N, C-alpha and C positions, 0 to 999 in steps of 0.2 A: 385814664390809663395811658402809661408811656411805654408804647410798644417797642420803642428803641432800645429799652432796658436790656433785653434779652431777646434772641430769636426764639426761645421757648415761649413767648408770647402768644406765637402763632399755633400753639398746640393746646389741645383740650387737657382739662385736668385729669380725664380719664386716661388718655394716653400718656401723659407724664406720671401718673401714678401706677400705670403698668411698667413703665420704665424703671420707676422706683424698686418695685417689686423685684423686677429682674436683678436688680444691682443690690438687692438685699438690704435697703435703707428705708427707713420710715419717713413719712412727709405729709401725708394725707391727715387733715385736721378733723378728727371725729367729731361730729355733731354739730358743726357750724355750717350755716346756710345763709345764702344771699336774701336780702329784703324782697328782690325781684329778679325773676328769670333773665332779665336783659342784662344783669350785672356782669363786669368782667374787670379784673385787676391784673396789673403786673408792675410790682415795684419792690423796692429795697424796704426791709423791715425796720421801723423805729419803734423799738420795744419799751413797753412800760408795764411794770410789775405792782399790782395791787395787794394789800393785806387787810385784815379786819382792822377798824380804827382802834387806836390806842387812847391813852388817857393822859393828857388832852388828845383829843382826836386831830390828826393833820389833815391836810387838804388833799382833794381829787387830782391836783396838779394843774399847771399852767404849760405843760410841756409842748403843746401844740405851737408856741412861739418859735421853737426850734425844729420844726419839722418842714423840709423843704418840699417843693414841688415834685410829684411823681412817687415820693416816699409813702410808705404805708405804715400807719399806727397800728401797732400789734399789741393789744391789751389784754395781759394777764389777770383776770379778776377772779381766779380759781374756780371757774365755771358757775360762778353764782348767778343765780336768776331771780333773787329777791330784791336786789337793787342794781341800777345802772350806772355806767361809767361813760356814758357818751350820749349827747343830746343836741336840741337845737342849735345852741350856740357854737359847739365845736363843728357840728355839719356846715352850719354859714361859714366860718372861718376856713374850714378845710376846703370847701367848695371854692371858695373866692381864691384861695392860695393855690389851686390845682393839685392838691393832695391827692395820690393815687387810689385811696379807699381806705376803710378802716376794717380791721380784724379783731374781733372781741370775743374772748373766753368768758362770756357772760351775755348780759343783754344790753340793748340800746333803746332809746325812747324818743320822743319827737319825731317820729318817723316820716311825717308827711313832708317835711322839708326835704329830707333825704329822697323820698320817692318823686318829689315834684322838681328837684335839680339833677335828678339821676346820679346822685353821689353813692357810690358803691359801699355797702356795709356788709358784712357778713359776722353773724353771731348766733347764739343759741336762742334767739327770740327777741320779743319785745315786751318792755314793761315799764309802767310810768313812774316807779318809786326811785327816788334819788339815792345816789351813792354817798352824798354829803352827810357826813357824821356817822356813816356805816363802814366805809372804807377809805383808805389812804394810800397815796402813792409811797411806795417803798424803795423803789430803784428805777431809773431810767437808763436805758442802754445797756442793761445786763441780759442774761439768759432768762428766757421765760418758758413757761410750759403751756402750750395752746393745744386743745383737743388731744393731750396725750403725747405730743410731740415737743421736743426740746427746740426752740428758735432763738436764734441770736441776732443781734441787730446787724443789718446789712445783708441779711438772708434774702434771697430771692423768694417773693411771695406772688402765686398764680391763683386768681379764681374766676370761676365761670357759674353757669346756672346749676352744675353738679356739686359745688362746694369749693373749698379753697386748700391749698397745700403750701408748704414750705420746701425749697429745693436746697439739699445740703450744698453749703458754699464749694467744698472740694470736690464736688462731683456735677457741675453744671454742665461742663462740655460732655461728661459721659452720658448724663441723662439726656441731652439733647440728641446724642448719636442715636442712642436706643429708641427714644421717642420717635425720631425720624423713620428708623428701620419699621418699627411697630405700624407707624401709621399708613407707611408704603404697603406692607403686607394685606393690612385691614383693607384698603383701598382696592387692591388687587381681588379680596373675596368680594367685595361688593360689587366690581365690575364683573366678575364671573357670574355671580349669581342673576344679575339682571340680564346677563347674556343667555341665560337658560341652564347653566350649571346647577347642579343640586347643591344645597347648603353643606351636606356632609362632604362633598367632594372638593368644594372650594376651600373648606376650613383645612381639609387635609392637606392639600396642595401647598397651602402657605404656612402650616404648622401652627393654626390658630391656637389651639389649646395648650402650647407651651411658649407662645409669644413673651409671656410674663415671667416665665420659670427661670431662675439663674442656671448657670451650666454647674 
């Protein structure tokens, strides 16, 4: 993870998700989870879109040659769980080149290397069947759909144990401001509870039930 990419790297996805709710914008990538609870990523999206293989079938792509340190490959495999688009070779290369992590609307395989190296992958699960001759790269660097959210190249991707999200590029500063305010209020709630204040009273004092609500 490259934390210097954005100060949002210090906030949880839960807090950022609440901030996105308050701002009325989607960003939480539904159905994607980390291979391990210790995972965390923060980097700029490098987008790849897959489609069902044609006749003749194209390739699953050599795009990783163009991914820089800290970037996050975001792979749109249409949510398919019957074949993978990420495995051992890509993990080895990505880890060596200090790629920020991988996000897949689909599945991955050869996860032992990723787990052993601590390389973060967010996906819909793991399955050993190859995507070769089943899917092919249709576009690199274009818009993709991941977990029901449109993601563009260069967008900030943040993931932790709760899941992964994409921050709209035009809202990064606003999201940071709102996330900071939400976190500060929640910390005050915890402090109050630990000092003996009731949960209801502590939440009421900080407006807990409306923290994520837009004006």
